[in-house]
C-alpha positions in Angstrom: 5.0 21.3 -10.5 2.5 20.1 -8.1 3.3 17.8 -5.2 1.4 15.2 -3.7 1.3 17.4 -0.5 -0.9 19.9 -2.6 -3.1 17.2 -3.9 -3.9 16.1 -0.2 -4.5 19.5 0.7 -7.3 19.7 -1.9 -8.5 16.0 -1.4 -8.4 15.5 2.0 -6.7 13.0 4.2 -8.9 10.2 4.7 -7.9 6.4 4.8 -9.9 3.8 4.5 -8.3 0.3 6.1 -9.2 -3.0 7.1 -7.5 -5.6 9.7 -5.4 -8.4 7.9 -7.5 -11.1 9.4 -10.9 -9.6 8.6 -12.7 -11.7 5.8 -12.5 -10.5 2.2 -16.3 -9.9 2.3 -16.1 -7.5 5.0 -13.4 -5.6 2.7 -15.9 -5.7 -0.3 -18.8 -4.4 1.6 -16.4 -1.7 3.1 -15.3 -0.6 -0.3 -18.8 -0.1 -1.4 -19.8 1.3 1.1 -17.2 4.3 0.9 -17.2 3.9 -2.6 -13.4 3.2 -3.3 -11.7 0.7 -5.3 -9.1 -0.3 -2.8 -8.4 -0.3 1.1 -5.3 -0.2 2.9 -4.6 -3.5 5.1 -3.5 -1.9 8.6 -2.7 -3.5 12.2 -3.2 -0.4 14.0 -1.0 2.4 12.3 1.4 -0.1 10.5 0.6 -0.4 7.1 0.8 -4.1 6.0 -0.6 -4.1 2.5 -3.4 -3.0 0.3 -6.5 -5.1 -0.8 -8.4 -4.2 -4.1 -11.3 -5.0 -6.5 -8.7 -6.6 -8.5 -7.4 -8.5 -5.9 -10.6 -10.0 -4.8 -11.5 -10.7 -8.7 -8.4 -12.6 -9.7 -7.5 -14.0 -5.9 -11.2 -14.8 -5.0 -13.8 -15.2 -7.5 -11.8 -16.3 -10.6 -10.1 -19.4 -8.1 -13.5 -20.2 -6.7 -12.6 -19.3 -3.1 -15.2 -18.0 -0.7 -15.3 -14.3 0.2 -16.5 -14.9 4.0 -13.9 -17.7 4.8 -10.8 -16.0 3.0 -8.8 -13.4 5.1 -7.8 -10.1 3.6 -3.8 -11.0 4.2 -4.2 -14.0 1.8 -5.3 -11.8 -0.8 -3.5 -8.4 -0.7 -0.7 -7.1 -2.3 2.6 -6.6 -0.2 4.7 -5.0 0.0 3.4 -1.5 -0.7 4.9 0.9 -2.9 4.6 4.4 -1.3 4.9 8.0 -1.8 6.0 11.0 0.4 4.1 14.4 0.5 7.4 15.8 -1.2 6.9 13.7 -4.2 5.9 15.1 -7.3 2.5 14.1 -9.3 4.9 13.1 -12.3 6.8 10.8 -10.3 3.5 9.2 -9.0 2.1 9.3 -12.4 5.2 7.3 -13.6 5.2 4.4 -10.8 1.5 4.0 -11.4 2.1 3.4 -15.1 5.2 1.8 -14.7 4.0 -0.8 -11.8 0.3 -1.0 -13.4 -1.5 0.2 -10.0 -4.3 2.4 -9.2 -3.7 3.6 -5.6 -0.8 5.3 -3.9 -0.5 5.1 0.0 1.2 8.6 1.1 3.6 8.1 4.0 5.3 10.6 6.0 8.0 9.8 9.0 6.6 6.3 9.1 2.9 7.0 9.3 0.2 7.1 6.6 -1.5 10.3 6.1 -3.4 9.7 2.7 -3.8 7.7 -0.2 -4.0 8.9 -4.0 -5.4 7.2 -6.4 -5.0 7.1 -10.3 -7.7 9.1 -10.8 -6.5 11.9 -8.3 -3.1 12.1 -10.6 -5.0 12.1 -13.8 -7.0 15.2 -12.5 -4.0 17.0 -11.5 -2.1 16.7 -14.4 -5.1 17.6 -16.7 -5.4 20.6 -14.4 -2.1 21.6 -14.6 -2.2 21.3 -18.6 -5.4 23.7 -18.5 -3.4 26.1 -16.4 -0.2 26.0 -18.7 -2.5 26.5 -21.8 -4.3 29.5 -20.5 -0.8 30.8 -19.8 0.1 30.4 -23.3 -2.9 31.9 -24.6 -2.5 35.1 -22.6 0.8 35.3 -23.7 0.2 35.0 -27.4 -2.7 37.2 -27.1 -0.8 40.0 -24.9 
């Protein structure tokens, strides 16, 4: 069974973050520039929350708020559910399913070291299943 640390080894440790007082418009621009659906909201190395396209749609657009005048910390989701490098992919899948979230920051010794998306997790599950199927086919043929 693969662990979070294995996924980060393959994916990398890129972290896209924004400061809490910045306007939501800056967050949306950064998400578009980086092709991501969420940003960590951080003050220095401290994780304060997460802001996603979903937060933007529900808490800015649908409420008629201004993207340029609303601060990220007004719409971010907090507290943030995190995982550790030693957590299993299955544990992460359970979290994103039960909590209806799409991004999991990875924290080790109080420091954010990466972020996993639901896409990363689904890909890992599919890869693991394909590997198991291949082993079974070899066993049956062998």
